[in-house]
VEXDREN-2710 file (C-alpha; in Angstrom, 1 decimal):
% VEXDREN-2710
k/r/px/py/pz
1/MET/-35.9/28.2/62.9
2/GLN/-38.7/30.0/64.9
3/PHE/-40.3/33.8/62.6
4/SER/-42.1/36.0/64.9
5/SER/-44.5/36.8/62.2
6/LYS/-46.6/34.0/59.6
7/ARG/-45.3/36.4/56.7
8/ASN/-41.5/36.9/58.2
9/TRP/-41.1/33.0/57.0
10/THR/-41.5/33.7/53.0
11/HIS/-38.1/36.3/52.7
12/TYR/-36.2/33.1/54.5
13/MET/-37.9/29.9/53.2
14/LYS/-37.8/28.8/49.4
15/PHE/-40.4/26.6/47.6
16/THR/-39.6/24.2/44.5
17/VAL/-41.6/22.3/42.6
18/HIS/-41.1/19.0/41.8
19/SER/-42.7/16.0/39.8
20/ALA/-42.8/12.5/39.4
21/THR/-40.9/12.2/36.3
22/ASP/-37.7/14.8/37.9
23/SER/-34.3/12.6/38.3
24/PRO/-33.5/11.3/41.6
25/ASP/-32.3/13.2/43.8
26/PRO/-30.8/11.3/46.9
27/VAL/-30.7/14.5/49.1
28/ARG/-34.7/16.0/48.7
29/ASN/-35.7/12.4/49.0
30/ALA/-33.9/11.6/52.2
31/ALA/-35.4/15.1/53.1
32/VAL/-39.0/14.0/52.5
33/ALA/-38.6/10.7/53.6
34/GLY/-37.6/12.5/57.2
35/LEU/-40.0/14.8/57.7
36/LEU/-42.8/12.2/56.3
37/ASP/-41.5/9.7/58.8
38/THR/-41.9/12.5/61.9
39/CYS/-44.7/14.3/61.0
40/PHE/-47.2/11.0/61.0
41/ASP/-47.4/8.2/62.9
42/SER/-47.7/5.4/61.1
43/GLY/-44.4/6.5/59.1
44/HIS/-43.5/6.4/55.6
45/GLY/-41.2/3.5/56.3
46/GLY/-37.9/5.7/55.2
47/ARG/-40.4/6.3/51.9
48/THR/-40.9/9.1/50.2
49/PHE/-44.6/7.8/49.8
50/HIS/-47.4/6.1/52.0
51/LYS/-49.6/4.9/48.8
52/GLN/-47.9/6.2/46.0
53/ILE/-45.9/8.5/43.9
54/PRO/-47.5/11.7/43.6
55/HIS/-47.3/13.3/40.2
56/GLY/-45.9/16.4/41.9
57/ARG/-44.3/18.0/45.1
58/LEU/-44.5/21.7/46.4
59/LEU/-41.8/21.6/49.8
60/VAL/-40.6/24.5/51.9
61/TRP/-37.2/25.2/52.5
62/SER/-35.2/26.6/54.9
63/GLY/-31.4/26.5/53.8
64/SER/-30.9/22.7/53.9
65/ASP/-33.8/21.5/56.3
66/LEU/-37.2/21.1/54.4
67/MET/-39.6/22.7/56.7
68/GLY/-43.1/21.2/54.8
69/HIS/-44.4/19.5/51.9
70/VAL/-47.6/18.9/49.9
71/GLY/-47.9/15.7/47.8
72/MET/-50.6/16.7/44.4
73/ASP/-52.3/13.5/42.4
74/TYR/-54.1/14.2/39.9
75/ARG/-56.6/12.2/38.7
76/VAL/-60.7/11.7/38.1
77/VAL/-63.4/10.5/40.6
78/ARG/-66.7/9.6/40.4
79/VAL/-69.4/10.6/42.6
80/GLY/-73.3/9.4/41.7
81/ASP/-73.5/9.5/37.8
82/ALA/-70.9/12.7/37.3
83/THR/-66.9/11.8/37.0
84/LEU/-65.1/14.8/38.0
85/PRO/-61.4/15.7/38.3
86/ILE/-59.9/16.6/41.1
87/LEU/-56.7/17.3/42.7
88/GLY/-55.9/14.5/45.6
89/ILE/-53.5/16.4/48.6
90/VAL/-51.2/14.0/49.8
91/ASP/-49.1/13.6/53.0
92/LEU/-49.5/18.2/53.8
93/CYS/-47.3/18.7/56.7
94/VAL/-45.1/21.0/58.1
95/ALA/-42.2/20.0/60.5
96/PRO/-42.5/20.8/63.7
97/SER/-40.1/23.7/64.4
98/ALA/-41.8/25.7/61.6
99/ARG/-45.3/25.5/62.6
100/ARG/-48.2/28.1/63.3
101/GLN/-46.3/30.1/60.8
102/GLY/-48.8/29.6/58.0
103/ILE/-46.6/27.3/56.0
104/GLY/-49.2/24.9/55.7
105/ALA/-51.5/27.9/54.3
106/THR/-49.5/28.6/52.0
107/LEU/-48.5/25.2/50.6
108/LEU/-52.5/24.2/50.0
109/GLN/-52.9/27.4/48.2
110/ARG/-49.8/27.1/46.2
111/ALA/-51.0/23.6/45.7
112/GLU/-54.5/24.7/44.0
113/GLU/-53.2/27.3/41.9
114/ARG/-51.2/24.4/40.2
115/ALA/-54.1/22.7/39.8
116/ARG/-56.0/24.0/36.7
117/GLY/-58.8/22.4/35.4
118/GLN/-59.8/20.4/38.3
119/SER/-63.0/21.4/39.9
120/PHE/-62.3/20.0/43.4
121/ALA/-59.6/19.6/45.9
122/LEU/-59.7/16.4/48.3
123/ALA/-57.6/15.9/51.1
124/MET/-58.4/13.1/53.6
125/ALA/-57.5/15.0/57.1
126/ASP/-57.4/13.6/61.1
127/ASP/-57.0/17.5/62.2
128/HIS/-59.6/19.7/60.1
129/ARG/-58.6/23.2/61.6
130/LEU/-56.3/24.0/58.7
131/TYR/-58.6/22.5/55.9
132/LEU/-61.5/24.6/57.6
133/ARG/-59.5/27.8/57.7
134/THR/-58.6/27.3/54.0
135/GLY/-61.7/26.8/52.4
136/TYR/-62.1/23.0/52.9
137/SER/-65.5/20.9/54.3
138/LEU/-66.0/17.4/55.4
139/ILE/-67.8/15.8/53.0
140/PRO/-71.5/14.5/54.9
141/ASN/-72.1/10.5/54.1
142/ALA/-68.7/10.1/52.5
143/ASP/-69.4/6.8/51.1
144/VAL/-66.0/5.7/49.5
145/THR/-64.6/3.1/47.7
146/PHE/-61.2/2.9/47.3
147/LEU/-58.7/-0.2/46.5
148/ALA/-56.9/-0.9/49.3
149/ILE/-52.8/-0.2/49.7
150/ASP/-51.2/-1.6/52.4
151/GLU/-47.4/-1.7/52.5
152/VAL/-47.0/-1.4/49.1
153/ARG/-48.9/-4.7/48.1
154/CYS/-53.1/-4.1/47.2
155/HIS/-55.5/-6.3/49.3
156/SER/-58.9/-5.6/48.2
157/VAL/-61.6/-3.1/47.3
158/ILE/-62.6/-1.2/50.3
159/ARG/-66.3/1.0/50.5
160/ARG/-66.4/2.4/54.2
161/ASP/-68.0/5.8/55.4
162/LEU/-64.6/8.4/55.0
163/SER/-67.2/11.4/56.7
164/GLU/-65.1/12.1/59.6
165/ILE/-61.9/12.5/57.4
166/PHE/-62.4/13.0/54.1
167/MET/-63.0/16.5/53.3
168/VAL/-63.6/18.8/49.7
169/LYS/-62.9/22.2/48.1
170/GLN/-65.0/23.5/45.0
171/LEU/-61.8/24.6/42.6
172/ALA/-64.2/25.3/39.7
173/GLY/-67.3/24.7/38.2
174/ASP/-70.3/22.7/40.2
175/ALA/-71.2/22.2/43.9
176/TRP/-69.7/18.7/45.2
177/PRO/-72.4/16.0/43.8
178/ASP/-74.4/14.0/46.5
179/GLY/-73.0/10.7/46.2
180/PRO/-71.4/7.5/46.3
181/ILE/-67.2/8.6/45.8
182/ASP/-65.4/6.0/43.4
183/LEU/-62.1/7.2/43.6
184/LEU/-61.1/5.3/41.2
185/GLY/-58.0/3.9/43.3
186/HIS/-56.0/4.3/46.0
187/LEU/-56.8/7.2/49.2
188/PHE/-54.2/9.8/49.0
END
């Protein structure tokens, strides 16, 4: 369903919020898995997650059709000597038929509003345009250590320069510190 302006879609679509502790819903799970498989070339293999189930999700629906998704992962990371509470943006995507209507930006904004107490929002993005428009910036010298997970199996700890994809937005407190980044877990 296409709408004539970025504001019109909000009258026809419904947001829902879900927690990892919610009761399983086969219809919702099938919709999430289908949207993730449609939007990400690597495919999620019919799963509702790529690496781990996010702590929370925001979903946008048009009737029974899922139009947008963002997962939210809450954790601390270490940057140099600082330990920072962050919101990890997980699998932000919008159905191809609903793109360029502000849904992705609205999902980011609502996820950030829910991240009370988090200093930063972090995302990994091959396409930076939406993130740059919404206040994110690339982290220069993003020397990142993380737990590598492939096909739902841990296989190693990796240290890699992710400067081309690692993005940050300050939500509260001081500016992003310099130093190597330890995600203390998997990539989002």
